[in-house]
C-alpha positions as CSV (number, residue, x, y, z in Angstrom):
1,M,64.2,59.9,85.1
2,L,66.0,56.5,85.4
3,Y,67.6,55.9,88.9
4,I,70.3,53.3,89.3
5,C,69.9,52.2,92.9
6,A,72.3,50.2,95.0
7,T,70.8,47.7,97.4
8,P,72.3,45.8,100.4
9,I,74.8,43.0,99.6
10,G,73.7,41.0,102.7
11,N,72.5,43.0,105.7
12,L,69.1,44.5,104.8
13,K,69.8,47.5,107.0
14,D,72.6,48.6,104.7
15,I,70.3,50.8,102.6
16,S,70.1,54.6,102.5
17,I,67.1,56.7,103.4
18,R,67.2,58.2,100.0
19,A,67.2,54.8,98.3
20,L,64.0,53.9,100.3
21,E,62.4,57.2,99.3
22,V,63.2,56.7,95.6
23,L,62.0,53.1,95.6
24,A,58.7,54.1,97.3
25,A,58.1,56.9,94.7
26,S,59.0,54.8,91.6
27,D,56.4,53.9,89.1
28,I,58.5,51.0,87.8
29,I,61.1,49.0,89.6
30,L,63.4,46.9,87.4
31,C,65.0,44.0,89.3
32,E,67.0,40.8,88.5
33,D,64.7,38.5,90.5
34,T,61.3,39.8,91.6
35,R,61.2,37.3,94.5
36,T,64.4,38.6,96.0
37,S,63.4,42.2,95.5
38,K,60.0,41.6,97.1
39,Q,61.7,40.5,100.2
40,L,63.8,43.7,100.4
41,L,60.8,45.9,99.7
42,S,58.6,44.1,102.2
43,A,61.3,44.3,104.9
44,H,61.2,48.1,104.6
45,G,57.5,48.5,104.2
46,I,57.5,49.7,100.6
47,N,54.3,49.3,98.7
48,Y,55.7,49.2,95.2
49,K,53.6,49.8,92.1
50,Q,55.1,47.5,89.5
51,L,58.1,45.1,89.4
52,I,59.7,44.1,86.1
53,A,62.4,41.5,85.7
54,L,65.6,42.8,84.0
55,H,68.5,40.4,83.6
56,Q,71.4,39.8,81.2
57,H,69.1,37.9,78.7
58,N,66.4,40.5,78.3
59,E,68.3,43.8,79.0
60,N,68.0,45.2,75.5
61,Q,64.4,44.3,75.2
62,I,63.4,45.9,78.5
63,A,65.5,49.0,77.8
64,E,63.3,49.8,74.8
65,K,60.3,49.5,77.1
66,V,62.0,51.8,79.6
67,L,62.2,54.5,76.9
68,N,58.5,54.4,76.5
69,Y,58.0,54.6,80.3
70,L,60.3,57.6,80.5
71,S,58.7,59.4,77.6
72,S,55.3,59.1,79.4
73,G,56.8,60.8,82.5
74,M,57.2,57.8,84.7
75,T,60.0,57.3,87.3
76,V,61.9,54.1,86.7
77,T,64.4,52.6,89.2
78,Q,66.7,49.7,88.6
79,I,68.0,47.5,91.4
80,S,70.0,44.2,91.3
81,D,69.7,41.3,93.7
82,A,72.5,42.8,95.7
83,G,74.9,45.7,95.4
84,T,75.2,48.3,92.7
85,P,73.6,47.6,89.2
86,G,76.1,47.7,86.3
87,I,79.0,46.6,88.5
88,S,79.3,43.0,87.3
89,D,75.5,43.0,87.2
90,P,73.0,44.0,84.6
91,G,72.5,47.7,84.0
92,A,75.3,48.9,81.7
93,R,73.4,48.4,78.5
94,L,70.3,49.9,79.9
95,C,72.2,53.0,80.9
96,Q,73.8,53.2,77.4
97,I,70.4,53.1,75.7
98,V,68.7,55.6,78.0
99,L,71.6,58.0,77.9
100,A,71.8,57.8,74.1
101,A,68.1,58.7,73.9
102,G,68.7,61.8,75.9
103,Y,67.1,60.9,79.2
104,K,68.7,61.6,82.6
105,V,70.2,58.7,84.6
106,S,70.9,59.3,88.3
107,P,72.8,57.1,90.7
108,I,71.5,56.3,94.2
109,P,74.8,55.1,95.8
110,G,75.1,52.4,98.3
111,A,76.6,48.9,98.9
112,C,79.2,47.4,96.6
113,A,81.2,44.3,97.6
114,Y,84.4,45.5,96.0
115,I,84.4,48.9,97.7
116,S,83.4,47.3,101.0
117,L,86.5,45.0,100.9
118,L,88.7,47.7,99.7
119,S,87.8,49.8,102.7
120,V,89.2,47.2,105.1
121,A,92.2,46.1,103.0
122,G,94.6,48.7,104.4
123,L,95.8,49.4,100.9
124,D,97.3,52.8,100.2
125,K,98.2,52.0,96.5
126,P,95.9,52.5,93.5
127,S,93.5,49.6,92.6
128,L,91.7,48.5,89.6
129,F,88.4,46.5,89.4
130,Y,88.1,43.7,86.9
131,G,85.0,41.8,87.9
132,F,84.6,38.1,87.3
133,L,87.5,36.2,85.8
134,P,86.8,34.1,82.7
135,S,85.2,30.7,83.3
136,T,87.7,28.7,81.2
137,K,91.2,28.0,82.5
138,N,93.2,29.2,79.5
139,A,91.3,32.5,79.3
140,R,91.7,32.9,83.0
141,I,95.5,32.3,83.0
142,K,95.9,34.8,80.1
143,I,94.2,37.5,82.1
144,L,96.3,36.7,85.2
145,E,99.5,36.8,83.3
146,E,98.8,40.4,82.4
147,W,98.7,41.2,86.1
148,A,102.0,39.4,87.0
149,G,104.0,42.6,87.3
150,S,101.2,45.1,87.9
151,S,101.8,48.0,90.3
152,Y,98.0,48.1,90.9
153,A,95.9,46.0,93.3
154,I,93.3,44.1,91.3
155,G,89.7,43.5,92.5
156,I,87.8,40.4,91.3
157,Y,84.6,38.6,92.0
158,E,84.3,34.9,92.0
159,S,81.5,32.3,92.4
160,P,81.6,29.4,94.8
161,H,81.9,26.7,92.1
162,R,85.0,28.3,90.6
163,I,86.8,29.7,93.6
164,I,89.2,26.9,94.1
165,D,90.1,26.6,90.4
166,S,90.6,30.4,90.2
167,M,92.8,30.4,93.3
168,Q,94.9,27.6,92.0
169,D,95.5,29.6,88.8
170,I,96.3,32.7,90.9
171,V,98.9,30.7,92.8
172,T,100.4,29.3,89.6
173,V,100.6,32.6,87.7
174,L,101.1,35.2,90.4
175,G,103.1,33.1,92.9
176,E,102.5,31.4,96.2
177,C,103.4,34.5,98.2
178,R,101.2,37.1,96.4
179,P,99.2,38.8,99.2
180,I,95.5,38.6,98.8
181,I,92.5,39.7,101.0
182,M,89.3,37.7,100.5
183,G,85.8,38.8,101.5
184,R,83.2,36.1,101.5
185,E,79.5,36.7,102.3
186,L,80.3,40.3,103.3
187,T,77.8,41.8,105.8
188,K,76.1,38.5,106.3
189,Q,76.0,36.3,109.3
190,F,78.9,34.1,108.3
191,E,81.1,36.9,106.8
192,T,84.7,36.0,106.3
193,I,87.5,38.5,105.7
194,K,90.9,36.7,105.4
195,Y,94.3,38.2,104.6
196,A,96.9,35.7,103.5
197,T,99.4,34.8,100.8
198,A,97.8,33.1,97.7
199,S,98.9,29.6,98.7
200,E,97.7,30.1,102.3
201,L,94.4,31.4,101.1
202,L,93.9,28.4,98.7
203,E,94.6,25.9,101.6
204,F,92.3,27.8,103.9
205,I,89.4,27.6,101.4
206,K,90.1,23.9,100.5
207,S,90.3,22.8,104.1
208,D,86.9,24.2,105.1
209,P,83.8,23.4,102.9
210,N,82.0,26.3,104.5
211,Q,84.6,28.7,103.0
212,Q,83.6,27.4,99.5
213,R,80.1,28.7,99.8
214,G,78.6,32.2,99.1
215,E,79.9,35.1,97.0
216,F,83.5,36.0,96.9
217,V,85.4,39.2,96.3
218,L,89.2,39.2,96.2
219,L,91.7,42.0,96.2
220,I,95.1,40.9,94.8
221,Y,97.8,43.2,96.2
222,P,100.3,44.6,93.7
223,D,103.6,43.0,92.8
224,I,105.3,46.2,93.8
225,L,104.5,45.5,97.5
226,I,106.3,42.1,97.2
227,K,109.3,43.8,95.6
228,T,109.4,46.4,98.2
229,A,109.1,43.8,101.0
230,E,111.9,41.7,99.5
231,E,114.2,44.6,99.6
232,S,113.6,44.8,103.4
233,L,115.3,41.4,103.9
234,T,118.8,41.9,105.3
235,S,121.9,40.6,103.5
236,E,122.5,38.2,106.5
237,Q,118.9,36.8,106.2
238,I,119.3,36.3,102.5
239,K,122.8,34.7,103.0
240,V,121.4,32.1,105.5
241,L,118.5,31.3,103.2
242,K,120.8,30.8,100.2
243,L,123.0,28.4,102.2
244,L,120.0,26.3,103.1
245,L,118.1,26.2,99.8
246,P,120.5,23.8,98.0
247,E,120.1,21.3,100.8
248,L,116.5,21.6,101.8
249,P,113.0,22.0,100.3
250,P,112.0,25.8,100.2
251,K,109.5,25.6,103.0
252,K,112.0,23.9,105.3
253,A,114.7,26.3,104.4
254,V,112.4,29.2,105.1
255,S,111.3,27.8,108.4
256,I,114.9,27.4,109.6
257,T,115.9,30.8,108.4
258,H,113.0,32.4,110.1
259,K,114.0,30.7,113.4
260,L,117.6,31.7,113.1
261,T,117.2,35.3,111.8
262,G,113.6,36.4,112.7
263,A,112.9,37.3,109.1
264,N,109.3,37.4,107.9
265,K,108.3,34.0,106.6
266,D,106.3,35.3,103.6
267,L,109.2,37.4,102.4
268,L,111.6,34.6,102.8
269,Y,109.3,32.2,100.9
270,N,108.8,34.6,98.1
271,Y,112.5,35.1,97.8
272,A,113.1,31.3,97.9
273,I,110.5,30.5,95.2
274,K,112.0,33.1,92.8
275,S,115.5,31.8,93.6
276,V,114.8,28.2,92.7
277,K,112.9,28.9,89.5
């Protein structure tokens, strides 16, 4: 049997008893980086038999070897450096090949950054998981444009060297007031969970170099929440804002309207931006 086994995304204690049992009983453990996996196994006192590196560049080649291991009755387990294999990590092609050959594949569930952030997002709407955005700006914008009017929340991963560029594109395409929750270095010592509008989140990340490090997962709230929120503005609040917009920059008009009427700043700003376009 091939087991697909989730491992901690940060805190080494976030691993199940069953995962430890399966890892200890495995004849072969496939892992992205043997050095990282050795630290995990050592921390839990597991005397492994054999570690084999499996990554995006050798997945097809290793998968063929796995078929030989399985045909000889071995137990094979795949892990990634962190989280669940096959979820924006190597593993999908391995599963395809093993399943096509008629062998059983069994999941050992556990940590996943996207699910972890979703659990604290307070979202009661459907969500979709995309994974990593494209690395080039034009391709990234094309994907984001498809989500502009989405009624689903969208989960994405991002790397530290692209987080600012991606956030700038999100602000440009989806709007400054699109609500987003960010999880950075989840379950680790310097974990950050930040809920803000897209523009606020971009400034938060740009203003603190520490917030530009580590692994990121973002949950972009659906456009329907913005539309619903806009509808909650009263006619009087909208009237005040409309009177001020021709005379003042949007942020200043929003600030004054908020002080005069008590309306939510984010809702006012979103309305203002759409009004001046």
